[in-house]
BAFI-3210 file (N, C-alpha, C; in Angstrom, 3 decimals, decimal comma, padded with zeros to 6 digits):
// residues 203
n [1|2|3|4|5|6|7|8|9|10|11|12|13|14|15|16|17|18|19|20|21|22|23|24|25|26|27|28|29|30|31|32|33|34|35|36|37|38|39|40|41|42|43|44|45|46|47|48|49|50|51|52|53|54|55|56|57|58|59|60|61|62|63|64|65|66|67|68|69|70|71|72|73|74|75|76|77|78|79|80|81|82|83|84|85|86|87|88|89|90|91|92|93|94|95|96|97|98|99|100|101|102|103|104|105|106|107|108|109|110|111|112|113|114|115|116|117|118|119|120|121|122|123|124|125|126|127|128|129|130|131|132|133|134|135|136|137|138|139|140|141|142|143|144|145|146|147|148|149|150|151|152|153|154|155|156|157|158|159|160|161|162|163|164|165|166|167|168|169|170|171|172|173|174|175|176|177|178|179|180|181|182|183|184|185|186|187|188|189|190|191|192|193|194|195|196|197|198|199|200|201|202|203]
n.u [160,159|157,009|155,647|153,498|153,924|156,401|155,592|153,967|155,851|157,394|155,523|155,215|157,784|157,951|155,854|156,923|158,690|157,409|155,479|152,105|149,561|148,266|150,090|152,239|151,140|150,693|153,329|154,293|152,621|153,453|156,158|156,015|154,584|156,466|158,371|156,874|156,442|159,046|159,519|157,630|158,837|160,717|162,243|161,120|161,511|160,569|161,438|162,169|163,319|161,705|160,007|157,827|154,767|154,487|155,411|154,347|154,519|157,173|160,553|163,003|164,994|165,842|168,682|170,400|173,639|175,660|177,842|179,926|180,479|182,084|185,339|187,436|187,346|188,411|188,182|185,551|184,942|184,495|181,971|180,120|178,572|176,106|175,100|174,971|175,465|173,352|172,133|170,858|169,219|168,259|165,373|164,895|166,833|169,592|170,809|171,848|173,379|176,316|179,827|182,082|183,555|181,960|179,588|180,315|180,794|178,223|176,931|178,180|177,311|174,568|174,462|175,447|173,435|171,083|171,406|173,493|174,306|174,783|176,819|177,519|177,233|177,775|175,420|175,441|176,394|174,741|172,144|171,516|171,349|169,254|167,186|166,883|165,953|163,604|161,960|162,238|162,526|164,549|168,059|169,696|171,994|174,123|176,827|178,285|179,076|181,212|180,459|182,196|183,526|185,330|185,625|184,365|184,626|184,573|183,245|181,912|183,968|185,113|184,588|182,265|180,452|176,938|175,525|174,747|176,398|179,665|181,937|184,317|185,729|185,590|183,498|180,068|177,218|173,654|172,271|172,439|172,688|172,169|173,162|172,724|174,716|174,441|174,487|172,957|171,829|171,409|169,482|167,356|166,717|165,385|163,271|161,673|159,484|159,188|158,267|159,762|160,026|159,855|161,978|164,239|164,082|165,179|166,200]
n.v [116,199|116,051|115,388|117,117|119,347|120,141|120,888|123,088|124,903|125,227|126,457|128,971|130,023|130,279|132,086|134,276|135,185|136,912|135,993|135,318|133,804|131,772|131,172|130,324|128,068|126,426|125,953|124,582|122,318|121,061|120,577|118,812|116,768|115,769|114,842|112,836|111,127|110,227|108,943|106,888|105,216|103,852|100,825|098,727|096,929|094,574|093,627|091,026|091,096|090,922|092,073|094,848|096,762|099,512|102,438|102,212|099,553|099,108|098,409|098,982|100,472|099,710|099,811|099,714|098,820|099,350|097,144|098,341|100,510|099,646|099,547|097,633|094,963|092,402|091,544|090,795|088,906|086,204|086,173|086,073|088,184|089,565|092,055|093,922|094,890|094,566|096,925|097,500|099,654|100,409|101,986|102,962|104,363|102,629|103,415|106,243|109,530|109,249|108,844|108,299|105,872|104,793|104,495|102,539|100,397|100,019|099,267|096,791|095,202|095,251|093,934|091,304|090,421|090,581|090,134|088,111|086,547|088,063|090,473|093,580|097,135|100,597|103,072|104,059|107,206|107,600|106,967|109,076|111,153|110,175|110,299|113,064|113,655|112,207|112,903|111,611|111,080|109,700|108,665|110,868|113,198|111,484|109,072|107,948|106,059|106,849|107,871|106,566|103,462|100,776|098,182|094,823|092,899|095,331|097,372|100,276|101,824|104,144|106,555|109,209|112,167|112,053|114,639|118,098|119,225|120,237|118,119|116,362|113,004|112,136|113,417|113,443|112,316|112,684|110,304|106,744|104,656|101,548|099,185|096,511|094,547|092,683|090,056|090,121|087,614|086,547|088,326|087,975|085,378|085,538|087,089|085,987|086,593|089,302|092,662|093,286|095,447|097,669|097,053|097,526|100,211|103,627|106,291]
n.w [150,537|148,951|145,622|145,055|146,701|145,693|143,136|143,745|144,770|142,474|140,806|142,102|141,775|138,974|138,475|139,730|137,860|136,243|134,532|133,447|135,527|134,153|132,091|133,666|134,971|132,771|131,901|134,151|134,157|131,773|132,327|134,541|133,406|131,637|133,469|134,748|132,564|132,070|134,507|134,358|132,572|133,973|135,035|137,479|140,575|143,195|146,632|146,288|143,897|141,712|138,832|139,012|138,472|139,229|141,228|143,784|144,501|144,363|145,363|144,439|141,799|138,446|136,387|133,253|132,269|129,665|127,860|126,430|127,976|129,964|131,036|131,158|129,449|129,552|132,157|132,412|130,536|130,997|132,012|130,036|128,990|126,975|126,321|128,533|132,014|134,889|137,055|140,209|142,273|145,561|146,850|149,436|152,077|153,580|155,819|157,847|158,156|157,754|157,246|154,445|154,930|156,966|155,555|153,684|155,427|156,532|154,204|153,584|155,717|155,231|152,726|153,349|154,989|153,446|150,557|149,948|147,814|145,581|143,791|145,300|145,805|146,817|145,604|142,115|140,649|138,551|139,422|141,095|139,247|137,716|139,580|139,766|137,189|137,043|139,110|141,574|145,092|146,238|146,526|147,094|148,600|149,590|149,761|146,760|143,735|140,958|137,512|135,912|134,795|136,315|135,637|136,009|139,051|140,353|139,094|139,438|141,231|142,183|144,527|145,257|146,296|146,008|145,904|146,420|148,193|149,242|150,247|152,317|152,500|155,119|156,201|157,227|155,422|154,868|154,016|153,251|150,541|148,834|146,266|143,860|141,619|138,744|136,240|132,976|132,452|135,006|135,998|134,191|134,681|137,075|136,249|133,897|132,259|131,775|130,645|127,801|126,087|127,768|129,379|127,811|127,357|127,575|129,822]
ca.u [159,066|156,300|155,574|152,521|154,581|157,403|154,889|153,537|157,042|157,744|154,559|155,542|159,019|157,671|155,038|157,813|159,442|156,614|154,501|150,753|149,319|147,926|151,353|153,022|150,529|150,934|154,723|154,402|151,971|154,299|157,376|155,719|154,183|157,714|158,955|156,073|156,693|160,334|159,365|156,855|159,722|161,643|162,021|161,041|161,429|160,320|162,594|162,557|163,894|160,707|159,502|156,499|154,292|154,435|156,235|153,739|154,974|158,605|161,583|164,263|165,001|166,810|169,328|171,232|174,965|176,091|179,176|180,948|180,794|182,980|186,638|188,321|186,497|189,009|187,722|184,172|184,727|183,993|180,585|179,292|177,613|175,821|174,858|175,088|175,245|172,130|172,399|169,585|169,398|167,107|164,811|164,968|168,188|169,907|171,378|171,831|174,421|177,509|180,973|182,297|183,917|180,778|178,629|180,793|180,589|176,779|176,596|178,635|176,397|173,293|174,615|175,580|172,149|169,962|171,681|174,892|174,596|175,052|177,783|176,791|178,036|177,003|174,774|176,157|175,919|173,660|170,843|171,306|170,893|167,928|166,242|166,627|165,188|162,324|161,200|162,338|163,111|165,647|169,401|170,246|172,773|174,710|178,040|177,969|180,190|181,241|179,899|183,252|183,626|186,663|185,574|183,693|183,442|184,605|182,190|182,224|184,514|185,568|183,486|182,079|179,154|175,746|175,042|175,242|177,312|181,089|182,328|185,438|185,245|185,347|182,284|178,870|176,099|172,423|171,710|173,267|171,910|172,911|172,713|173,243|175,176|174,353|174,488|171,661|171,297|170,916|168,251|166,289|166,315|164,399|162,141|161,645|158,326|159,032|157,999|161,078|160,031|160,195|163,307|165,282|163,884|166,131|165,683]
ca.v [116,995|115,272|116,013|118,208|120,517|120,576|121,580|124,390|125,753|125,504|127,439|130,276|130,513|130,698|133,297|135,374|135,643|137,910|135,359|135,244|132,547|130,763|130,767|129,578|126,751|125,640|125,515|123,590|121,086|120,420|120,095|117,652|115,690|115,175|114,091|111,621|110,242|109,576|108,032|105,730|104,335|103,142|099,411|098,659|095,587|094,507|093,152|089,723|091,449|090,661|093,291|095,306|097,756|100,908|102,840|101,787|098,199|099,009|098,569|099,363|100,889|098,949|100,487|098,846|099,366|098,703|096,560|099,247|101,479|099,019|099,801|096,474|093,855|091,124|091,144|090,322|088,015|084,914|086,297|085,885|089,269|089,857|093,479|094,848|094,493|095,089|097,598|097,655|100,530|100,359|103,326|103,390|104,342|101,544|104,055|107,709|110,312|108,414|109,180|107,307|104,596|104,281|104,066|101,268|099,376|099,750|098,550|095,410|094,514|095,111|092,910|089,974|090,053|090,566|089,599|087,651|085,819|088,984|091,556|094,751|098,346|101,822|103,407|104,844|108,574|107,479|106,971|110,448|111,926|109,653|110,858|114,452|113,691|111,494|113,378|110,701|111,677|108,833|108,762|112,205|113,456|110,213|108,691|107,125|105,759|107,741|107,351|105,838|102,055|100,218|096,761|093,938|093,215|096,658|098,098|101,701|101,815|105,461|107,149|110,653|112,452|112,374|115,707|119,434|119,648|120,037|117,416|115,435|111,649|111,872|114,116|112,609|112,702|112,247|109,012|105,669|103,816|100,382|098,619|095,218|094,457|091,298|089,904|090,042|086,265|086,397|089,087|087,383|084,121|085,937|087,733|085,467|087,051|090,750|093,467|093,584|096,795|098,576|096,656|098,124|101,645|104,460|107,483]
ca.w [149,969|147,952|144,307|145,058|147,282|144,718|142,056|144,253|144,825|141,087|140,314|142,682|141,166|137,605|138,539|140,131|136,688|135,538|133,658|133,982|136,222|133,141|131,460|134,647|135,181|131,556|131,949|135,225|133,701|130,773|132,983|135,369|132,501|131,153|134,586|134,926|131,426|132,307|135,645|133,906|131,810|134,852|135,334|138,936|141,166|144,633|147,395|145,739|142,596|140,681|138,203|139,434|137,500|139,637|142,360|145,047|144,801|144,080|146,387|143,803|140,401|137,662|135,267|132,435|131,984|128,433|127,935|125,911|129,012|130,929|130,426|131,093|129,026|129,907|133,480|132,396|129,395|131,456|132,432|128,848|128,851|125,580|126,123|129,645|133,396|135,481|138,324|140,915|143,433|146,460|147,023|150,826|152,626|154,518|156,995|157,825|158,823|157,715|156,412|153,391|155,544|157,666|154,524|153,148|156,454|156,562|152,983|153,698|156,627|154,521|151,702|153,939|155,579|152,507|149,220|149,922|146,580|144,484|144,005|145,773|145,957|146,979|144,328|141,112|140,443|137,573|140,085|141,566|138,085|137,364|140,546|139,388|135,936|137,153|140,254|142,718|146,290|146,658|145,932|147,261|149,806|150,002|149,044|145,593|142,842|139,803|136,267|135,199|135,174|136,510|135,314|136,952|139,862|140,971|138,385|139,605|142,584|142,602|145,278|145,242|146,900|145,218|146,773|146,064|149,243|149,012|151,471|152,332|152,727|156,527|156,597|157,174|154,570|155,531|153,619|152,694|149,628|148,347|144,991|143,422|140,235|138,291|134,792|132,297|132,602|136,376|136,161|133,387|135,334|138,083|135,563|132,523|131,487|131,916|129,463|127,233|125,499|128,843|129,877|126,989|127,173|128,298|130,509]
c.u [158,368|156,123|154,593|153,145|155,655|156,744|154,433|154,704|157,446|156,824|154,899|156,782|158,773|156,849|155,908|158,631|158,652|155,615|153,118|150,569|149,011|149,186|152,193|152,472|150,742|152,365|154,914|153,809|152,843|155,551|157,100|155,192|155,417|158,385|158,208|156,326|158,021|160,229|158,614|157,698|160,654|161,251|162,158|160,945|161,082|161,548|163,051|163,150|162,991|160,178|158,079|156,081|154,364|155,249|155,666|154,219|156,493|159,459|162,864|164,040|166,119|167,361|170,239|172,544|175,507|177,541|180,245|181,308|181,781|184,377|187,476|187,516|187,078|188,489|186,331|183,912|184,144|182,534|179,608|178,193|177,367|175,653|175,265|175,105|173,951|172,480|171,060|169,824|168,118|166,683|164,924|166,417|168,383|170,541|171,389|173,070|175,733|178,593|181,109|182,623|182,728|179,729|179,026|180,572|179,109|176,359|176,989|177,729|175,056|173,375|174,635|174,264|171,072|170,239|173,115|175,284|174,963|176,171|176,998|177,745|177,151|176,420|175,731|175,578|174,807|172,292|170,513|170,762|169,513|166,870|165,885|165,727|163,785|161,512|161,197|162,962|164,299|166,967|170,024|171,001|173,344|176,053|177,680|179,249|180,081|180,554|180,922|183,353|185,072|186,693|184,896|184,743|183,470|183,492|182,450|182,694|184,909|184,421|183,465|180,698|178,077|175,009|175,535|176,250|178,754|181,665|183,570|184,922|184,999|184,113|181,074|177,849|174,826|171,969|172,775|172,355|172,791|172,331|173,332|173,716|175,134|174,369|173,062|171,020|170,725|169,581|167,094|165,860|165,261|163,128|162,040|160,537|158,124|158,730|159,328|161,153|160,407|161,605|164,414|165,120|164,865|165,449|166,324]
c.v [116,180|116,080|117,187|119,486|121,060|121,371|122,970|125,379|126,181|126,563|128,845|130,871|131,014|131,980|134,504|135,914|136,649|137,315|135,421|133,893|131,438|130,251|129,911|128,162|125,850|125,106|124,423|122,256|120,332|119,829|118,831|116,484|114,993|114,342|112,771|110,632|109,516|108,565|106,767|104,743|103,504|101,676|099,251|097,215|095,690|093,933|091,762|089,859|091,048|091,983|093,586|096,484|099,210|101,151|102,362|100,397|098,053|099,177|099,110|099,731|100,146|099,814|099,502|099,547|098,637|098,257|097,530|100,340|100,935|098,995|098,561|095,228|092,496|090,614|090,543|089,317|086,676|084,957|086,094|086,941|089,535|091,354|094,353|094,132|095,143|095,676|097,936|098,481|100,577|101,763|103,853|103,368|103,145|102,108|105,555|108,277|109,541|109,019|108,128|105,942|103,970|103,784|102,713|100,136|099,006|098,914|097,084|094,605|094,243|093,987|091,512|089,492|089,807|089,883|089,087|086,970|086,734|089,959|092,817|095,911|099,478|102,190|104,157|106,246|108,617|107,573|108,350|111,303|111,465|110,212|112,291|114,531|113,121|111,893|112,432|111,440|110,869|109,265|110,158|112,313|112,173|110,030|107,736|106,768|106,632|107,106|106,511|104,407|101,631|098,720|095,947|093,162|094,584|097,539|099,591|101,887|103,192|106,205|108,666|110,950|112,717|113,453|117,049|119,950|119,361|119,417|116,562|114,069|111,329|112,601|113,216|113,190|112,072|110,822|108,029|104,790|102,692|099,892|097,255|095,338|092,991|091,250|089,893|088,676|086,039|087,109|088,448|086,015|084,403|086,441|087,256|086,041|088,560|091,422|093,921|094,949|097,819|098,315|097,370|099,632|102,436|105,633|108,719]
c.w [148,876|146,672|144,279|145,619|146,340|143,609|142,508|144,315|143,417|140,511|140,815|142,022|139,753|137,583|138,883|138,962|135,857|134,558|134,287|134,667|135,219|132,442|132,402|134,838|133,972|131,534|132,991|134,774|132,704|131,400|133,781|134,542|131,949|132,235|134,774|133,794|131,590|133,445|135,239|133,094|132,694|135,003|136,838|139,409|142,646|145,351|146,963|144,342|141,432|140,138|138,670|138,553|137,928|140,894|143,691|145,471|144,741|145,329|145,779|142,343|139,685|136,542|134,545|132,118|130,772|128,525|127,450|126,912|130,037|130,331|130,226|130,742|129,390|131,247|133,452|131,277|129,814|131,881|131,277|128,761|127,378|125,349|127,315|130,987|133,871|136,842|138,981|142,175|144,261|146,877|148,447|151,304|153,544|155,791|156,821|158,517|158,921|156,824|155,318|153,993|156,266|156,679|153,946|154,143|156,561|155,367|153,062|154,622|155,964|153,494|152,307|154,531|154,535|151,168|149,124|148,620|145,419|144,842|144,361|145,990|146,468|145,616|143,400|141,048|139,398|138,237|140,661|140,418|137,616|138,305|140,187|138,159|136,084|138,383|141,438|143,903|146,802|146,029|146,029|148,584|150,405|149,297|147,921|144,867|141,605|138,600|135,495|135,709|135,329|136,212|136,403|137,740|140,514|140,407|138,472|141,041|143,093|143,268|145,159|145,814|145,861|146,000|146,248|147,081|148,849|150,277|151,253|152,763|154,203|157,051|156,414|156,196|155,120|155,230|153,147|151,841|149,096|147,033|144,761|141,977|139,839|136,767|134,260|132,531|134,002|136,553|135,397|133,926|136,403|137,417|134,114|131,649|131,558|130,571|128,868|126,573|126,559|129,361|129,110|126,813|128,020|128,960|129,892]
res [m|d|m|e|k|v|q|q|v|f|e|k|e|i|i|s|l|g|l|s|k|e|q|a|l|d|m|v|d|k|a|f|a|n|i|k|a|r|r|d|k|l|l|l|v|n|r|e|l|k|v|v|p|d|m|e|q|a|a|a|v|v|m|l|v|k|e|e|d|i|t|d|k|d|d|i|s|d|l|k|l|s|d|y|l|v|n|i|a|f|l|e|p|i|g|h|n|a|s|l|d|e|s|l|a|m|h|k|q|w|q|s|k|n|y|p|q|y|h|s|t|l|i|s|l|l|f|y|r|t|a|q|r|c|g|l|t|s|f|k|n|c|w|s|r|s|m|c|n|e|g|y|p|q|y|r|a|y|t|m|p|a|s|p|l|d|v|e|c|d|k|k|l|p|n|v|y|a|s|l|v|m|t|k|e|e|f|e|k|i|n|p|d|m|d|r|a|k|y|y|s|g|i]
***
C-alpha cells in the first residue's frame, strides 16, 4: 500500500473517532509530516553502496550500531572500531515465502553472488521498527535478527520474525531481506565525501 492510500485510511479512522474533518485532516498532516521528517534523516545508498540523496535512487538503508551496544568487545578489538559498525539493509526482498532455514539459504546465495567481500546477515529487527517509524513498506513479514548483539561477526545472530504474525521457525513468511555489516572505515572508504551531519543523525 502506497503512502497516499495509507493516508486515506488514516483519515477515515480518525474521522470515525468523532472529530471534525478539519481536525482529522490536521492530525493526519502533522502525523505524516513527522513520518516524512524521520524518513528524510535516513542515510541511503545505491547497489554500489554509494550514498544517494533520496529514496528514488536508493537500494538500501544504512543504520549505525554503536560499539557500546555490542556485548563482547574482545571479538571486535582487532577491527579498530572507533564508534560503531555500519549495518546496510536492502529495500527489496531477495526472496519470498520462506521458512527460517530457507531464508538463511537464500541469504547465503545472495551474499556469494552480490557482496562476497562483506559480512552479511538477515536484517536486524531495528530495520522493521525503522520502517514503521519512517513509513517504509520494506522490512515487514520476514525473518530477522533480534535487537541484542552477540558480538562480531555474529553481530545479531538470534533470529525472530519481523512480523505481527505468531509463527514457528518452520513456517513461511512472505519476504526475505538481507543486510551487510561492515566497519566504519570500510564504509567511509566507499563514501569519503558524504554528508557527515546526516551520517551521524538518528531516527
